[in-house]
Structures are given as C-alpha cells and as structure tokens.
N, C-alpha and C positions, 0 to 999 in steps of 0.2 A: 279576894283581893286579887290585883292584878298584877301578871308576872309582867317585870321588866323586858321591853324590847330590846333582846341580845343584838339581833341583827344591826339596828342603828348604832351601836356603841364604834365609835372611830377608831378603837384601840384594836377592835377584833381584826385578824390578819388571816388570809389565805395561809394553806400549809400543804405541804407537799410530802404524803406517804414516804417515808422509808424503807427501802425493799431488802431483807439480809438475803442476798442470793443463794449464801450456802445453806439455807434456814429453806428457801424455797424449792433447790434441788433436793433435798434430803425428803421433803415432802410430796415433791413428785417420784422419787425413787418407791416411796415408801407406801404412799394411797394413790398414785395416777396410774403408774405404769406396772404390771407384771413383773418386769426383768430389766436390769439394763440393757440387756438386747437390744432394747427397742429402739436404740439410739442410731441403729444402722437404719432399721426401718424408716425413721425418721428423716435420716438422710438423700435416703430413696426418694421419698416421697416430696421432699421438696425439690428434686432434683426433676423426677416428673412433672411437677407443676409447673415448672420452669420452662420444661420443653413444651409444654401443654400449651402457655403463652407464647412462646415463640413461633408456634406451628401457627399460632392467631396472628401473628406479625406477618409470618412467608407463607403463606393456605397452601402456594403452588410448590412449596417445596416436598420433596418425595418422603414417606413415611419413616424410613431410615436412615434418613440425611443428618438427623442430628441424634445423638447417645450418650450414654453415662458407661463412664469409665470406673472401677473399684481398682484401687490399690493399697497393699498391707503386705510389710514385710517383718514385721516383729516389731518396729520401734515406732513406725507411723500408719497410722490409715486417715485415705485419703476417697474423695469421692469427687467426681469432676462430669459437669455437665456441658452439654452447649447450648442449654436453656436461655433463656430471656437477657438472663445478669442483671445486675445493679447498679445506678448512678451513684455518686457519692451523697445526694439528696436521699437516694431511698435507702442506703446505709444508715444512715443520719435515722431515719424514718423508721424502718423495719427492723433491724439488727440490735440498736440503742433502746428500744422501747419493747417491755416485755409484754407480752399479751397481744400486740400489734400484727397482723397479719398482711404480708403485701398482697393476697389476693383481696383485699379490702379496699386496695387502692381504686382510684375513680378510672373509670372504663372497664377496669377488671370485676370491679364489685359485680356487677349485673352478668357475669360470667361464671359465678361459684362455682354453680354446677359442673363447670366441666374441671374442677380441681379437688385432689383428695383433702388435703388439709385446708383448715378453715380456723383455725384458732388462735396461731402466732406463737404458739411456746413448743414448738416442737425441738427447733434448736438446742434450746436448753437441755433436752434429754442427751447432749454428747457430753453436759458436765457429771456424768455418772460415770462417764469410764476417763474423762480426759480435766485435767485441771484448765486448759488454754484451748480456745476454738481460734483458728485462723482461717481467714475468709479472703481469699481473693476473686473479684468480680468485676465483669465487664458488661456494660449494655450493651442490647441490640438494637433498643428505640433510638439511641443518640447516636449519630454518621460520627467517626473518627471520636467517640467517647474514650476518655483515659480506662486505665485499669485502676482499682480502688482496692484495699487492702484493710481488713477489720480484724484486731484482734482482739478476742473477747477471754477477761479471767475469770475464775468463780469465786473471787471475791469482789465480785462486780464491778471491776473497773474496765476498761476498755479504750483501744485508740485506734484513730483513724486516719488513714495519710494516701495521697493518691501517687501513683505508679507510673512510671512511664509506658505507653501502649505496648512496649516490648514484652513487659510482664505476663503479660498474659494477649498474645496476638488475637486471639478471634474472641466471638462474645462466648458469654456463658460463665461458670461459678466453678470456683475450686474450694473444698473444705477439706483442711485437713487435722487432723486429730495429736497429737501427743500422749497417748495411753498413758496412764496411773499405772506403778508397779502393781496393784492390786487388783486389777484391770484384764489381767492378761488372760483371764478365761476367754472374754469375750470379743479380744482383739488380737489374736493370733492369727496369721495367716487362713489356716485351715478354717478357722470359725468364723472368721467373714465372708469368706466361701460358701460357706454353709449357710449362714445366715440370708445370705444375699440369694442362694436359691431359694432359701424357705420363704421368704417376704418376696421375692422378686421374680417367681416361674413365669407368672402370667402376665410380668407387663409388656406393653405394646410397643415399648422401645428399646433398641438394643442394648443390652448390657453386658460386660465383658470385666473381667477379673484377672488380676496381675499380681504373683506374689513376688515381683522380685527375681527372679531367677531369668534364666536366659530363654527360657521357654516362651511358645505365644501366650497372648493373653486368653483367657478360657471364656467361651458365652455361659453367663449366666440362665437366659434364657432363648436355647437355641432355636425352638419351634413355639409355634402359638400352641393356645388349648387344644384339644382334641376335637371341641364342639366349634371352634373357628376354623379349621381345614376342612379340604375338599377329602371325599374318601371314593375310592371308585365304585364301590359297593355299598347298598345298605348293609349287607352283613360285614363288610370291613369297617364301615363306622361303627357298627354294636362291639363290635370287637375291642376297637381301638377304644372305647368310652368305656368297655367294662375294663380293658386293661390300665386305663389312667386310674379308674375306679380302684384298683387291687394294688397300685403301685403308692397310690396317695394315704388310702385310707388303711390300707394292711390286711384288708382280706378279699376273697374270691367272691363278688355278689351273688345272689340268686338269681337277680335281673339287673340290670342298668337301665331307668328311666330319664330319658330327655328331656330338661326343662327350657323353657324357653317364653321370655316374657317381653315382646318389644315394647311394652308401653313405659316400662323401667330400666330397657338396657338390659336384662339378667340372662342370664346365659349358664346353663352347667349340667348336673346329671344328679341324681337321688338312685345312690346304690343300697338295694335290698337287703337286709343284712340275711346273713344263711342260719341263723342260729337264733332261737327265741333271745327275747330279753322280758324281765320283769315289767309286769305296767306300771307305766307312769316313768319308769327309768327314761328319760329325756338324753339322747346323746348329742354333741356335740357336733355342729357341722361347719364345714369350712366355707367361710364368705371373705370374698374378694371384691373390695371396691375400685373399679377402675384398673383391674389386673393386680393391683397391692392386697397383698394377704392382710387383712381384718381381725380375722380371729378364725379359731379351729373349735370352738366352743360355741358358737353361736345357736343357743338353741331356741332362739325367739323365731327365726326364719319361719320352724315350720309350727303348726298345731300340735297339741299334746297328744292327740292321738296317732301323730304318726310316728313313734319310736322304732317303729320297724324300717326305718331307711337312716342313712346318711347321706348329706349333702358335698357336694362340691359346686358352688356358685359363685359368678364373678357377675357384679351390678354397677350399674352406672349412676343410679338415683336413689340408693340409701344412703341414708346420713350415718356417719358416724360418730361416738361419743366425744368428747374431748378428750379421753385417755385414745381413742381409736382402738381400742380392743373388743368393742362391741357396737350394738349399732342402738340408734336412738330409737326409742319407741314413739312413732308419730301414723299418721293416717296411713302415709304412704307403706310404710313396713304393714301394718293391718291389711293394707289390700295386696300385699305382694304374698303375704302369708295363708288369705284366703283363695290366692291365684294357685297356687303353688298346691294345695290341698285338692283343689279341681283337680289338678294335673294328677295326682295320685288315684283320685278317683275315677279319673279316665283311664288310666292305666289298669286298674281291677277289670273294669266294665270291658275293655279290650281283650284279656287274659280270659274272662268269663265267654266271650261270644266266640273269642278265635284260637284260645290255646290251653283248653280243659287240664293238660298234664302241669302247665306253670302254675296253675291256679291250685290245683290239688298240691303240689309242693310248697306253694308260697303259704296255704292255710294250714298245712301239715304243720309248720313251724309257727305262724303268727296268726293263728285262730283269736287268741284272746284282743291284738290288736283291732282285728276285725270287728269282732262282735261289739267291743267300746265302739267304735264308729257307727254300727249298724245300729246299735240302741237310739241313738240322734239322728240318725241320717236314713229316711225314708227312701231312697234310691239305692243306698246302698244295702237296707234291710231288704228289699224287693230282687235285686241282681243276687246278694250271696247268701241271703239267709238258708236256701235250699242245698246250697254246698256245704254248709260250716257243720264238722262232726260235733256231736254231743253223746255224754255217756249215757246209754240208755241199757233197759232189761237184754235187749237183744245184742249188748255189746257197743263197743264204738260205731255209731252209725249217724249219716246225716238227716237230717229232719225228711227232708224229702222221700227218702228210703224208709224211714220209721211208720211215718202218716200212709206210707201205700199200704202198709203190713196191718198197723192197728188204726182201726174208724175213729178211736178216743185216745188223745192220747193225754196220759196223766203226767202230773209235773211233781215232784217235792220240792218242798221250801227247804232244805237244808241237806247236806252230804249224808251226814247220820242218820236222817231218816230214809234216804237212798239203800243205803248198805243194810238197814232194819229188813227192808222188806225186797229187796231185789230177787234174792232167789226164788220166794215163796210168790210175788208178782209175776216172776217169768213163767215158773210151773202153773200159774193159776191162767197163764193166758193173757195177762195184763200187761199193756205198754207203758212202761215208765221211765220217763226221763230224769236224769238227776238235776235239778234245778238249785242246787247247794252253791255252785261255781258263778264266781262276778258273773252279771248281764244272763247268766242261761237261763231263770226263768222268766223275766221279763221279755227274755228274746222267745222263747216257746210259746208263749201268750198270744204274742204276735204272728203265729203261725197260720191262721185264719186269713191273715190280711193279703199273704201271697198263694195259699191254698184254699180257695175256696169250697166248704164243704167239709173242711177238718173241722174236729173237736176237740179242744184242749179245758184240762180241769186240773183242778189241784187238788192231790191225792190226801185224801182224810183217813182216819183209823175207820170211819163206818164204811166207806168201799172197799176198803181190803176185807175187813173182816167177812161181808158181803158174800166176798169169792170162797170162802174157807166152808168145807162141808161140815154140817151139824152131825154130832155122834146118834145114834139111836137111844130110845129112851131107857133100856135097861140099861148100858153101857155106861149112860150119865147117872142112873142112880147108884152103879155099882161103885162108881167112882167118887160119890155124894162125900162122903167123909173124909177123903183125903184133899178133896180141893178145898172143904169147910179148914183142914189144918192148916193148908198152903196160904189162904186166904190169911187167916189170923198171923200167920207168919210174917207176911209180906206187908200187912196193914202199914208196916213203919213207914213203908216206901208209898203209900198211898196206890198201893197198885191191886187190881182185881186180879183175878183166875178164873181160865175158862177150857173150855176142852172140847177140840174140834181135828178135824181130821184133813188133813193138806200135802200138799207135796212141795217138796221132796220129802220121803220118808225119812230119811238122815236126819233132818232137822228136827231137834226133838223139841224146840219152844220159841213161839217167836215173843219180843217183846216191842208192844205196840205203845208208843210216847212220843212226845213231841219235846222240843226246846220250849216253844211256848206254855205248854201244861206244866212242864218242870217249875217255871218263872211264877206263874199263878200260884201253884200248890207252895212255894217256898214265901209268895208273899202273903198268903193265907196264914202260915204256921208264924210267920214274923206278927200277925197281925193280932193271932191268939196271944202268942208270949206278950204284946204290949197292952193287954186288954186294959184299957181305962185310964192311959195316958195319952196326951196330945197325938203322938205317934202313933199308936194303936187306933185312934180316932180318923185319923186320915187314912192309916190302910186299913180299916174297916169300911170307909165310904168306896173305895176303889173295889172291896171282896167281892168276888162273885165266885158263883158254883165252882170249885176247884176241879175241871175234869183229871181221872184217875187216868194211871197207867194201867196195862191189861198185859197179863205174862197169859200169850195163849200155847196150853200145852197141845202136842202134835198126837191124835190117838193111833196114828198109823206108825211112829216109830217104837222098836223094841223097848228100847230104856222106859219111856213113859205106860207102856204099857204096865211095865213091873211094877214102875212106883205107885202108879193108882192103887194096886192093891195091898199097898204097906198099909199093916194094923196096928204099928207100933208109933204112938206120938210123937217120941222125939224125933224119931229116924224119918217121918214123913215130914215134919217139920226142914230136919237138915235139908232133904233131898229137895225139897221145892225152893229151898235158898239156892241150892248149890244151882238148880236149872234157869233161878233168876238170876243169878250172877255169870253163869254161860251166855245168856242171850245179851244179856248188858254188855261183855265185853265182843260180842258178837256185832253189836250194832256201833263200835269203833267210837262211841263218843265218849269224853271226858267221864271217868267216874266218881263219883262222890266217896268222901273217907267212907261214909258209912257202909257205902257197896261195897269198897275194897277189903274193909274189916268183916263183911259178910261173906264173900268170896272165899278169905282167907278161912275164918272159922269154918264154914261148911266141909271145904276139902280136907280139914284135920278132922273134924267130928266122923264124916265119912270113912275116913282110913281108919282112926281108930275103932268106929264100928266093925269094918272088914278085919282088922287082927284081931280083937276081940271072937268074933265069929269063928276064926281059923283056928284059935288058941279053943 
C-alpha cells in the first residue's frame, strides 16, 4: 500500500505554536528553578552581560566606569545597569520572543563565552514574583538612539513604544517590577539586599543597593574575592583565605588549599573539613561563573573521593545548565574535576614532605577518605600508606611502625575475626591487623610495594592454633571424657573442641570460626534438607567439605582446669555450652537464634545446679 504524499496537499498550511505564558511560568517555577528568589539572579545576570557587551564596545573605559544599581522599597523592585542597552528592533527580536537570547545576536554570538546567560528565558523568571515587567532601554551601539519602553504582562501580552531621549539620558537598561501581594517574601527591601549579596558578592562590576531611605546606597560587593586581592605576606594571604572560607562555608577549616586553573579561568579555595564525614557523603560546593553564584550544592566539581573538602570557586569557562543552578557535564567539566583532584593530591604531598603535624591532624580526621583514594591511586599509596592508622594487636598504629615490630604482618578478613583472636594473638607475639574495615585489608596487602622485605599474609585458624601450646599427654587423657561430652553437646553447631595452653590465662576459651565457614555449613545444611529436589541437586553440586568451628579451651585458666574434671555428664555438657556461649559473645559477631537460646539455657542450668548444691 502506498501512503499519500501529504506534503503535496495544497490545503496544508504552516501553523505557529501558541504558548500559554502562565503555563510556561508555572513550569519554570516548579521544574526549572528551585525557588522564586532566582528572579533577582536573572536580573543581575542580564545586567552583567549587558555591561560585558558595553565594555566590548568601549574597551578603553575603566573597569568601574559602568555599574549596576538596585532599588527596592517594598512597592517596586528596580534593577538599572549602564550596559549596552537595546534598540527598538532588539526589543522586538529579543524581549518579545521566548527563548531567544540577545547573546546570540550577530557579532556577539562568537563571544558567547564572555556572557553568563545563553538561553533567553531569564526574564521570564520575573513573572514568578510580578504580573508585569517594565523595561526601559537605550542602546549604546547607535548614536542618539531613542529610549524604548517594553511592558510585558503575565497573560502573554506586551506593548512597545518609543520614548524621548530624556526618558533615559544615558545608554543602559532599567527593569522595574511591581511585586504581587504573595511575593512579599522575596521582594521586601531586606530580602532583595540579602539576595543581591548572596548571588553577586563576587561580581567584577560595582553593584549598589538603595532601599529608598535617606541613607546612601550600600555596596553589594565592596571588595574582590580574597584570592583576587594583593596581600602583604603569604601568611596574611593564607589567613584571609581561611577567614573567607569560614565566613562563607560556616566552619573553621583544618587547612585551606588555594585553587588556580588558568586554562579555564578558575580561582578559589578548597577548605578541609575539621570533622570526619561518612564515606561517600558528598558535600555541595559553591560555584560562581564569572562572579555570579551558580550553585551552593555543585557536587560535580570534585571527584567522589574528595568528600573531606568543600570548595568556593569562580570560573570563566564552565557551562551552566538551563536553570543556571548546576553545571553542564561536558569535557571541560571533566578536565576541571581531574585538575582539581591533582591539586588535592599535591596538597597532601606537600603536607607529607614539609608539615607532618598538619598531615597527622588531617589523617586523624579523614583517614577513611585517604584510604579510599590510596586504593586507586598508586602515588598516594606510596606517599601516605606508611602514615595511615590501622587497628592492630599493638593498638592503633601506622603500618610503618607495625612492620618494624613484626616481620610478618597478618591481616584478618573481618572485624569479628580480629576481635576473636586479638588478645590471644598479641600474647603469642603475633602481629595482626584488623582488615575488616573498608579498604584496610586491600591496603595492608600492598605494604610490600612501599616497604620491600615486609611480608603480609591472611590470618587463618591454622596459623593461630600453631602458636598455641599443646598440653602434656597425661592432661589430655585426663580431660578426654570431658572433651567427648563437650564435642557431643556442640555438634549441633558443627564445632570441635580442643584443649591447649595459651596466654592470657584469663581467657577461658577461644572460638575459631569464620564467616565463610559459617556460610558453607549453612549451605550444606540446606542441601541435606532439600535432598532429592532440584534445589537440593543445585546445592549438592556446590557442596564442599564444610569447615568446622573450633572451641579451644585454655588449660591455663582455673575455670577450665576445674571444668575438665567434671564427671557428671549433664553438668559437663552444660559447662561446655556455657564456655561456647561466652566465647561466641566475646567474638562480637551476631548470634544465631540457637546460640542465644543455648546461652540462656546453660546459664539457667548452671544457676539451678548451684542452688541445688547449696541446698
């Protein structure tokens, strides 16, 4: 079947989309902009871009020759600039066409990188707080150009008229808003002033605010950013940067790292947090683009591992998204992220080489962040691994200190395994590191890369039991009956029982087990229960000889020496169950329901036995 050629239909006619401006403004307020407060940022941004274009026309003019003036008295909000202004044709082209930006105009389009805004929808944000926008503008491009007035209303209608030159003696633009009654939160004078300082504190053009009182206009950005100012000494510069970071971010930084990427025109600071934060919790960073605050929550400016710093930066070449509240993910942003990561690595290298006290304070707080970096960064690994603290049988120590004391460094695979063996291993002279925390086991195994001659091995039950002293044959034979009763009582937990002598003597028993062994025993039990079915066949194919747990009784402990002489079968079983329960609790691993029941039952049985004996 052949489809008709609808393009050849002479009755077809081009149509123009009809735009419901109120619906569009509602869309902006609920889905593009985070808050109505952005209207002032958009007005400031338009003013800054107009000033940028004016300086392009008059490059010889002093940097402070043109400025921005804000006015708010509760009844109106007004933003006036000395920028390039608009002709009547510009007004028809740009203000009356949604989505078209004056930055795309001929001869300016190729200079778009000089402007903050690029989307042509910023003026619509004013409808978030007002029903009418009043613009009076006079172009600096055309000598003796008349002033032009544009009034846009929230229903989508607008008017344009030409005014006498006296309506605006100098080139530039004035935007006036009459706030709606429900917008007072964002348009009262104190709030307008606060928003101007918030968004425009780093703008390079002079900005002032007037609240209509008799007092002089207040400067919004009285001084440049501290990294853009001259300081008498390096120490004074460091103190000024730290004070600025504390004022803006709300905490006293552990240290301040100056950031400077000339290729993208980025300057700023990274402030090291004085307190630890959970791994992976990324902080938002304050990002300015050409002086205008873009976002306070820009996570994408730094890699994920850099959660120990917060940044304040001002950049020239980063692209904002359409809402201008976050950064556009492109190759430039990726390159900036990598370059800033290098700056953080360089700071750590300098601290390691020249300021060990600072490095020690930093690692005490942020060792987890550095460990996460060292796993993937060989340079950081070589530089900082000897300094990183680990939990060991000698207490918290650096690997460098620990390796000097122990020829072989043993590392556990879990926290519970370390807690099971720490006291006994320490008494036996074994050097064990807790490898159960995030990154620790992997980093300990890489110790030989930076310390040739060091030996690292995983701790296994055979290594530990080999350092426990066997008891003499007579003692073993005397305890044989008790050990048989104990093995029978603990068979339900797949646990063997042995008698050894080890320090400390205060420890009655050691439970040697591992998470992997428990999982394998659980799988074997499931396979036996499902024998004959499809699930049983699958588990049976995976079945291995399940490793058994081992309860090692300490012959040096007075309680154990008494227990092994018990000749009453029920009491022997109960005492063995109690010793197993106490060893399981000391391991600090989660108890299975059967183990919790055993601990309760053995305690009550021993209590009942003691009461019968006393009576």
